[in-house]
Phi, psi and omega in degrees: 000130175281145178263014178294135177288125181299140181276180175300326180294319178296317179298318179301313182292324179293313180293321180299316181295322178296323179290311185292331179281349181092357179297327173244108189276162176303131184097344177294139174273138179254115183260129183304313182298315181296316181296315180299318179293317183291327180274331181092038180226174173281177182286338184299307178296329177294316179300317180294320178298320179292328175296316179297318180293327176295314180296329182280342178093007178280334178226167175221151183257133176242124181303135178069003178237322178122206185249133184232140176297131183296140174223154181236123175282169177299325177297316177301313182298318180297320178296313182296311185282337173291327176289315180298321184294339175267312189284314182294315175301320177296317176300322178294318176300314179300320182294323178294321179290319182294322177067026181248353181296141180280095183292335178292320177297314178299318179298319177295318178297318178298320179292322177296320179298319176303320184288329180282340180230063181298131180066020181078018180240102185296135175265341182207095185294325178297314180296318179299317180297316180297315181297316181299315182295322180291323178299310181293319179297320180298320176297313182295324177295331178286348178282346177059042176221094186294328180292321177299315181300318180295318179297312182295321180297327179286337183270317185272103183267139182304318177302325180293318178297315178302315183295322179299314181298327180285343182266342182297140162285162179303321181294318180294322179293317178301322177296316179298317178293326177295325176304320179301316180292324179290324176298320176302312180299316180293322179286327175297320179281352182055043179256102184296324182291314177301309182299319179295316182293323180293317180297322181294318175299321181298312184291316184292327177294320177297317179305309184292329176299315181289333183276346181286127181299149177296000000 
């Protein structure tokens, strides 16, 4: 065991792991003193870690109350995914029409995701989330509509994507990964109707996954 005092970066990763693993559930209040004592650091690195987690969307700050682990009600999910179900398919249609998206990059990302989740069982959810976000961002950048990209980025929060992957059954995740390959095919063909319909199926499948009770 090292006697080095963990930095704010260490505190950030420890608290983040506790949240994503479910050790600290949605709605839990995070107290600086308790966190500092459990991690073995002063309050300063914990405070900095909580700022980073707030910016990332894993927690939120309430004045005079403190920091709370983010949670999403069914109403929240319906609002987020109803927006996604309109905006992302439209962005995919625009990308197919523009014909500038790098389909080789998309194909490589889809293949990497397959390798991270063989048989629909993720070996590294963080990596799968990062690859997925890059895949979707690449498509949106190909839509040549910077405002659309910004709006979707503000709606699609990384913790929600992470949570979706942890809720998938192996069969549902395999279906989701297969959507990525079909999107590559539709964009390669520059078929806006095909691309839009696949993206809508992809988003709605994720929506129903999150709404399914544990």
